[in-house]
N, C-alpha and C positions, 0 to 999 in steps of 0.2 A: 696840177703840177705839170711842168713842162718835162719833156723827155730828158733834157740836159740835167735837170734837178734830180730826176729819178736815178740816172746813171751815177751822178755825183753821190747821192745818198747811198746807193748800193756799194760804191767804192769805199765810203766811210765805214759802213757796216762790216765789210770784209776786213778792212784794216783793224778795226776794233776787235773783231772776233779772233783774228790772228794774234793780236797782242794779249787777249785774254787767255788763249791756249798757252802762250809762252809763259804767262804768269803762273799757271798751274803746273808747268813742267811735264807736259805730256811726253812720255818716253817714245822715242822713235825706234829703239832697238828692243826686240822681244826678250833678249837675254839679259835679265837683270843679274848683275854680278852677285848680289846677295842671295838670290834664290837658286842660283846654278848649283852649288854643292848639294842642296836638298833635292833638286831634281835628279842629279846624277845618282845620289844614294837611293832615291826612289826607284830608278830604273834598275840598278843592280839588285836592290832588295826584291823587286818583282821577279827578276830572273831567278834569284836564289830560292824564293818561295815556290815558284813553279817547279824548279829542279827538286826541291825538298818533297814536293807532292808527287814526284815520279815522272815529270814531263819528258825528261831525257831518255827514259827507259823504253818507250814504245813509239813507233812511227806515227800512231794515231794522235799522240799528244804533242808531237813536235810543232804543229802549227800554232800552238799557244805561245811557244818561245820565239818563233820566227820573227815577229815584229820587233823583238828586243835586241836582236843580234845582226851582225853584218854578213854572216855566212848563210848560205842557202840550205844546207843540209846538216842534219845532226851528225857531228863527228863520230867516227868509230871509237869505241872505248874497250880496252882490254881489262879495265879495273873499274869497279864501282865502290865508292867510299860511302858507307852507310853512316848517317850522322844522327845525333840527338837534337842538335840545334846549331844555329849560326849567328854570328854578329858581324857587323860592318864597321870599319873605321869611320869616325865622325867626319873627317875632312879628306876629300879627294886630293891627291898629289898631282900637280900639273907636271906634264912631261911632253914637251914638243907639241903643243896644240892638242894634246890628248890628256886624259886624266886617268889616274890609277887609284883604285879602291881595294884595300886588302879585306878579304872575307876570312873570318876565323871560324872553322868548322870543328865542332866537338865530335870526334870520331867514336863510333861504336865498334866498327870493324871494316874489313876490306874484303870484297868478293873479287877474285881474280878468275876471269873466264877460263874454263878448262881445268882449273885447279881447286876452286872452292872458296869458302869463307874462313877468315881468320879474325879473331877478336883483337881489338886494340887494348892496350893497358888503360886503366881508368884515368881520365883526365887528358887523354891524347888530343892534341889540337893540330889541325892542318891549316896552314895559311896559304890562301890562294889569291893571286893578283888578278884583278879584273880591270881591263883597259877599256875606257869609253872614249869614243871620238865621234865627230860629225860625219855622217854619210848622207849625201844629198840634202844637206840642211837639217837633218834630224839626228839627235843623239842616239847612238847604238853601241852595244858592246862589241868591240872589235877583236878582243882577245881574252882568253881565260887561261891562266897557267898555274897548275896543270888543268887540262880540260877533261876531267872525269865527271860523271854524274855524282851527285851528292843527295841521294834520296833519304827519306826517313825510314825507320824500321818498318812501319806499316806499308809504305810504298814498295819497299824492297821485298817484303813477304808476299805481297800481291804479285809482283813480277816473278819471284821464284815459283810460286804456286802455279801461275799461268804457264811458265816454261816446263815445269814438271808434268803438267797435264798434256802438253803438246809433244814432248820428246818421246821417241821410241828407243833411244840409246840408253843401255843399262848403266854405263859409266856416268852419263849426264844425269840420269835419274838419281843415282847415289849422291852425286855432288849437290844437286838441288835439295834432296832430302836432308843431308847433313847440314846444309846452310840454314834451312828452315828450322831444324832442331836447335842449332846454335843460337839463332835469333829469337826463338821463343822460350829458350831456357831462362829461368829467373836469374836476374843479375845478383851475384853474390856480393855482399858488402863485407869489408874486413872487420874482424872482431875488434871491439874497442880495446885499447891498450890499458892495462891495469897497473 
């Protein structure tokens, strides 16, 4: 075959392959509108799971959360809301090129630094708004309101025990001991109505 025929044949093959790709609808954009809500919920769910496991409570665990959020350091927290579980709204709400997902936390109690632990009434729920936006082309959590840790009972008991072992302050020891006692006390259930 002559050189001219080879070039012509290569051109035809290129045109046909381009037409074939167009037939199959190869997506040019990685953001599929149908999978985006699921990806955003997955990101927020991963953050909530790590927070539930106690990642917000210690500086050693913060690197697990760092890739999920837009801020560099773990925010200071005066309150820790101890939870039994959490659920996320199904659909993110679009808000000026960002999305908001509401997380519903079932509260066990609240530990206020310097004051101690107080139990919540049965069935108490805290709604937290988590905002997700693009940062340098990646989806990240850009805001959490309110931004307090939400650990499980087990993670909180570990944190309290560690702090109790480290502190020399008598008042702090008493606060940690009372909180541990309150969190390990059996949960009373109301008597059935007769």
